N, C-alpha and C positions, 0 to 999 in steps of 0.2 A: 502494498501499500504507497509505503513512504517511499518509496522508486516512483510507483505511477503518480503519485502528486507532485514531487516534484523533476520527474522528464529525467531520471540520472540513473546512469546504468547501473546494475545490481551486482557485489560480489559476494557470494555466500562460501562457508569453510561448513562442508560435508563431515558431523561427527565421526570420528575417527572408529569407534565401534558401529558406527551403522549396516544394518544388512541389505543386501539387494535388493530386498523392497522395502526401506523404509527408503535409499537409494529413487528406486524406480518411482514410488509415490511422490519424493520433494521432487523430483523430477517434471509429473504429472502436472503436479500442482504449479510448480513456475509456468510450465508452459502455456495451461490453462488461463492463470491470471495476472502474468507480468505482461506488460505493455508488448507487444511483439517491436515496438521499434527501437527497445532499448535491447541494451549488451546486457550480457550476464555470464559473468567470470565466476569461476569453479574451481573449490581448490578442498584436497584433501586437506581436512583438519586445521591445524592452525600452529606453524614453526615446529616441527615434529624434528626438532633436531636438538629444541632447550629442553636440558635433562631438568629443569625446575618445573615442567607440565609432567602430569601422568601421561598424558596421549604419546609422548616419548616413551614412555619407558612400559607403555603398553604395546606399543609398535617394537619396539626393541626385542621385551619376552615375544610375542608371538614369532619373531623373526627368528629367535634362538631356537624355538618350537619348529618349525617350518625347515630351517637351516639344518637343522642336528639329526630329524628325521630318517636322510639320505641323501642322495641326490634330487636336487629339485633345480627351479628355477634362481634360488637366491644363491645357490654356492655352486653352480656352475660358471663356466668361461673362464678357466684357469684354476678352478677347483679351488674357487676363494675357500680359506675356513675364517676370516676376519668378520667376527660375528658384526661387530660398526658397519662393514660393509653390507652385510646382509640386511640390518634396519633402515641403511638410505636405499638399497634396492625394494626393499619391501615398499616404501614410500612411494615410488615413481608404479610400480605391482597395482598398488591402492589408485592410483591416480587415471592410470592407464582402464581399470576397473571400472572405475564412477566415470571415464568419457565414454565407453565402451554401452554403458546402462541410458546414460543422457542422450547418446548417440539414436539408440533403437526408440525412446519419445519422442523426442523433438526430427528426426529423418536425420539422416544423412550430410544432408546441404546445409543444413545449420550451424553444424559443427564449424569452428574458428570462424563461422560469421556472427551469428546470432548467439550461439553460446561459444563458451572460451575456457577449455578446460587450462588447468595454468599448474606448472610443478614449481612449486616454492622450496625455497632453501635458503640456505645459507651463507650468504656471500663474503663471510669472512673466513670460513673452513675452505680454503682456494677449492682444495683435494675432490670435496662433496659432489656440486653441481655436474661438474664433467665427467666423475663415475658414474653418477647418476641415468646422465645423457647417453653415454656408449654402451651403457648395460640397455638400457631402453629398444635401442637401435638394435644392439645384438640380437634378444630376446622380441622384440615384438613387429621391429622395420621402423621404418623412419619415425621419429618422436612427433614429426608434423603432422602424420596421420592419426595422430591422439589429443595429443595439448596444443594449444593456441602460442602458448608466451611461457617462460622461465620469470620467474620471482624473486627478489632477497629483499633485503631491507637495509640501505644504505645511510647509515647515523656517523654522523662528524662531532664529534666533541675532543673534551680532555682524557687524554687515556692514561693508563699505568698509573705511576704513584700521584700522576696528579687532581687524578681523581679524589683523591684521599686529603689531598692539602687543606687545613684550614687556615690558610695565608694570603688564598688569591686575593686580588683585584679585580675589578671590571678588567680594568687593561687587561689582564694575563688572560681571564677567561677568553675575552675578545679574541687572544693573540692566538690560545693553544689553540682553541674550534678552527678557526683560519688554516692553523698548522694540519690540522686533522682535513680537514677539506683538500688542502693540498696533497697528500697520503692519498686519499680515493679519485682523485684525477688525473694522477699525474699514470703515465705507461707504464715506467719501470720503477720499483718501490726503492727509496732507498733503505734500505734495510741489509745489516751486512748477515745477516742469516741468510735471508732469502736471496743471496750473490745475485743479484741485480737480474734475475730472471721473470718471466712474464707472471703474473701475478692475476686469477680469474676473479679474483673477487674485488680488481677497481672497474671504474665505469667504461674503457676504452676498451678492456679484454671480454668483462660481460657483455657488453653489446654485440663483439666477435663473435663469441661464443654461441651466439644466440645465432647468428646469423648464418655459421656456418651447417647450424640444424637448420635453417629454415623457419626457425621462431621470432617471434616477439619478446625481448627483455621491458620487462616491469620494474616498479617496487611495491611489493605491498601495502609497504609501509616504510618511510624516513625524513630527515633531516635532522637537525642541530640536537645532541641528547647532552645535558652540563653533567648527568654523570653523578648523583648522589648528594648527599646534604651536606655536606663538608663546602663551608666558602658560601652557605645558600643563599643569604642576600646577594653579592657577588654575583652567583649565576644569574641571581633573576634581575638585578639592574642589567645584567648584560643582556637580555634577552629583550628587554627592551632599548636596547642602544642602536642607533641608526645602521652601527658598524658590524652589529651579530644581523641585519636587516640584509646587509650587504653583502655579507655572509652565504644567506638563505639565499637569496639572489644568484648568485655568485654558481651555487650550487645544484640549482634547476634546471642552469644555461646549461652548466658541464653535463650535465645530465643526458639531456636532449640534444644539443650538439655532438655527443658520443653515439647519436645513432638508436640512445634508447627510447621507449615507449610512453605507456602510462605511468605515471609517481605521484604515487598518492601521500600527501605530506601528514604526519601525524603528527599534531592533530589539531582539529578547527579551534577547539576552543577547552582551558581547561583552567581552574585555581592553580595558585602559586602552591607548589607543595616542597615536600622534603627530595626531590629531584629536579627541581626549578622551577619553569614554564617551559613545556611542551607544547602548549598550545598555540595558535594566531594569536587570538583571542583569550584574554579576562573576563573580558563581557563585550557580546554581541556588539552592542550599540554604539562604540567606540574603536575606533581604525588603532593598530599599533604600525609601527614601522616593519614589523614581518609583515603582518595583511596587508602593506602596499605593496611590501617587494613581492610577496607571491600573485597579487592582483597586475602589478607590471607582466610578470611573468607570464602569467593567461590571456592578457593582452596580445601577449608579441606573439604565442602560440596559436591565439584566433589568426592573425595576420599572416604566418609563416608556414607556406604550403608543406606539408609533411607528407 
């Protein structure tokens, strides 16, 4: 109802424990009730790599049961015994399962046009998404037959020990956030442990990975992350600083200039809290430097053929 009333595309997360019948009934409901002019993005659960979440633990447990039972899809192609890889592969397999059910309900011509299944992964785990896509291609065929795109969460902000510093100033929060953004948008990361090789977790190579498989590269969420309650007042003030908004604008331009697609900023509105301010607004009636930055990018996108 909200998507229909606002004329906005819809992104849904299918519960990780949903049976085939549950997924089919969900697809039927969306086919019959969602405005056919709107696109429907379909994701398996949410962040099934994040060990703080029960869905990740359930997926891992199920993958271990399946992979330990004998030769199967999760442990084939090189006799993989790494149980973590089994979990990654199971996410891809569940995404294919859901995509097939939606194709049965909506019809194959709706897939990757009106219905857009997405394989969401962790951009920071540089080997996860390439592994999932390669396995999917070898197991099922070209991933573009089953999914519209890949999705990650490009956040930038203070990292490492800076996250818990209690003496940060506004200027330092702004500078650390901008430095983190530089790290995301640089093709070769200046990381001595990485030895200058390509990193699939940054913007240029993320888009290249998607193009290699004929997919779109999306962000299911992302934006500045001021990381924790330490130096909270400085972080809140930095979020309201025009320099911080300039970083947000640079982030979005870099995202789209590198050939990536839909980027969902996290988040529209939110009050001050222990993690600073994620929201573009704290009060929807008052513009902020960040909201103005996002609006400028939105206007630029509306004028730029893609």
